[in-house]
N, C-alpha and C positions, 0 to 999 in steps of 0.2 A: 545404427540406423538414427537417421535424423528426426527429431521431433516435429510434429506438425506445427506450423504457424496458426495461432488461434486468434490473435488480433493482429491487424495490418494497417498501418496508416501511411498512405502514400501521398507526400507532397501536400499536406494538408495545410491550409491557412484558414484563418478564423478571425472575424471581427464582429463585434455586437453592432445591432441595428443603429443607423444614424439618428440623431435627434437635433431638431431645429436646423436642418440642413448641414450640419457639422459632420465630416466624414470621420468616423473613429479610428483609431489606430489598429494595426493588426496585433491581435493577442498572441495568435500562432502564426508562423511565418515559415511556410515549405517543410513542415516536420515530417520526417520519414522514421518510423519506428515499428518494430514487429516483436509480439509477445509469443513465446512457445507455450504450448500445452505443458502444465505442470510447473511452469516458471514461477519464482519468487522474487518479484521485482520491486524496488524501491524508485520512486521519481521525488529528486529533490529540486529545489529553487527556492530564492528569497521571494516575499511577497511581491505579487504583481509581475512573477516571471512567466506565468502562463500554466504552471503545473495543474492546478486544480481545473483548469479550462480544458487541458489535455484529457484529464481523467474523465471527464463528462462526456468526452466522444466516444469513450470506450463501450458505453451500454447506450449510445444515442440519446442522451439528455441534450446534447448539442450536436449538430452535423455541421461539417466544414463548408466554409465559404467557396473555397476550392480544395481540389483534390478528393479522396475518398478514404473512408474507413470501412473496413469489413470486420464482421465477427463470426467465426467458423464458416467463413465464406458467404455470410449474408451482408451486402451492402447497407450500412446503417441509413442512408439516405432513402430507402425503400420503406416508407411510411406503413405500407399494408403489412410488413413483416416486423413491425416493432415489438409486437408481443413476444414473438421468437427470440428476438435479440436480448430482451429483457429476461427471458427464461435462461438464457446462456449465460448472461453477465449481471450478477446482482451488485449493488452499491449501498455501502455503509458510510455514513457522513460523520462529521466531527461531533455534534452535538447527539447524544443517545435519547435525550428527552423528546427532541423532535420527530423520532421514528416510531416510538412507544405511543400506542393507540387505545389500549386497553387497561383496564382496572386490576386485571389478573394475568400473571406472566404467561401462562400456557394460552390464554387467549388470545394475546398479542401475538405470540408466534404463530397461530393458527390463522391470524387475521386474512393475509393475504391468500390462504390456501382457501379459506371459505367463500372469498370472492371470486375465485377461479372456479368454484364448484367442484372441487376435488372431494371424493367420496368421504364420509365422516369416519369411516374404518382408517382409510389412507391417511387422513389428517392426524388421526390420533398417533398412527405409527410414525409420521414423520415430525410431529411435534416433539414426541419423548425422544426420538433419536436425535434431532437436534439439540435440544436442551442437554442430552447425556454428552454430546459431541464438544459442546461448549462448558462442561462441568456445572452446570446449572439446575440439573433435574429435581435436586431436592427442593428447589424453591418455585416450582412449578405453580403452586398455588397462593404464593405470596403476591402482595401489591408491588408494583415497580417502585413505588415512591419509599419502599422500605428497604431498597438496595443502595449500595454504593454507586459511584460513578463508573468504575470499572466492570461491576456486575451488570449495569444497565448496558454497557456498550456490548457486553457478551450476550445480553438478550437480543439485542439488536441484530447481532451477527447470526444469531441462532433462527431470527426471522427470515433472514436471507437464506441460509442454508437448507432451511425446511423448503425451499422452493428447488433445491437440489441444481444450483446453477453449476456450470462448470469452472466459472472464473467468479472471483469476488474483488471488486475495486474498492479501497478503502481510502477515504478522502480526510487526511489527520485524523485518524480515530481515537488517539491518544491525547490530542491536543490540551483536552479540559481535564485530564485525569492526574491524580497524584502518581508518585513513583510506583507504589503498590499497584494501583490500578493499571497503570501503563504496562507492568511485568505481567499481569494476569492477561491482557488483552493480546499481547505480543506472544505470549506461550500458546494461545488459543489460534492465532493467526498462523504460527508455525506448524502446529499439528494440523490443521486443516490442509496445508499443503503438503508436508512430509508424510502424513499417514493417509491422507485421503484422496492425494493428488489432484487437489483444487489449484487451479491457477490464481495467483494473488498479486495483485498490483496495489501495493501501500504508497500513497503520498504523505510525506513526513517531512518534519523539519527537525526531526531528531536523528543526529548522525549515529549514535549506536544502534537505533532500530535498522537503519539501511545498511549497516555491516553485517546485520543476521542475514541478510539477502543474499540470493545468488546472482544478482545483477543490480546496478545501479545506473540510472540515467539522471543527469543534470539539465535542467531547462534553464535558460537565461535569455532574456529579451525576446520570448517566444519561439526560441530555436533549441533543438537538443544538442548540447555543446561538448557532453562526455556520455559514453554509454559503454561499460563494461563490468568486469566484476568488481565488487567493493575493494578487494587489494590493488588493482590497478588503477581505479578512480581516486582512491584516498591517498595513493602515493604522490598525488599531484596537490600537494598541500599549498604552495603559493600560488598557484593558479585558482585554487578553489577560493582561498582566501581574498584573491584580487577581485572575485565577483560577489564578495559580501557573504559567503558561507562559511560555515566551520567544518572541521572534520571531528573524528571521535577524540576525545581528550588524550587517550593513551596514543592515539597516533600521532598527536601534535606534540606531545611531550618527547616521544621518541625521536620526532623528526627534528626537534631543537637540540635535544643531546647530540644527535648524529651531526649537525652543522657545527657542533663544538667539538668534534673530532673523535665522540665516541663509536666504538665499534659495534652497531645496533643493526637489525634488520631494516631493509628499505621501507617496509609498511607494516606497522603493529596494529592489528584491529580490535583487541579486546584485552580485557584486564589479565586474563590468564596469559595471553602471549607476552603482555608486556612485563609481568612478573618473572616469567622464564628467561626473557631477553635479558632484563637486568640482573638477574642471578647469575646468568653466564657471564656477562660484562665482570661483575664483581668477583666471581672465581678466578676469571682470567687475570684480573688486576690483582689479586691476592698471591696468585702463582707467580706472576712476574716480578711482584714485590719481593 
């Protein structure tokens, strides 16, 4: 049974308003993309490619200059339904400090719910539930400034999932974090998707993060130029390099060895696959020797 399309962008183009009579260039140019319920998708692109602008169309922070975007059947251009759209799609940004507004963690997670007039008992349940889901419940009475960058980002994610959206869009959520913080946040994001069925779209410039997803789209010069599984996308190493992006390090290593004539798989995505492929190659060489 086919999954329901949750976000659909149909031939969308976008440019920012003109300034001093100068017509700005298109940031998005005729983009078609759809995201299914429960999907875990990465969007890649170099700086200025349009990837973050595209992400902001998914919860109506921006609306297209041409074409249309719909979220769970609601057109984002319908201003009267903006509140519904924001309940369907939550957004997490790069800097968690910009999203934390309270001096106590549980109060920060409750902030949006209180503004919506949710009943206090339900707020209590949702806040506790959200903090447990991101493994931060034991810190609920701490001050955010006592937390690491990765923990702050998990609190920002908790604040979004307390709203119980069906989809979370994360715009480079690990860009300001150290490797430990990145691992913590990616583990949380994967759990939201796999265990809770929340649709996840992550904008990232870390190729190893993209390799964890179900699907990868690459944006270049305002257009989606690749859109498939990580294995199929990252197999196109030379094309990806040509537009100024990288591939996972293990993918590039095996690609270069393959070019030198070594018998390796077409596309290796993670360290475990790489080790297994190299062990198989060495055993084969030893037997032939």
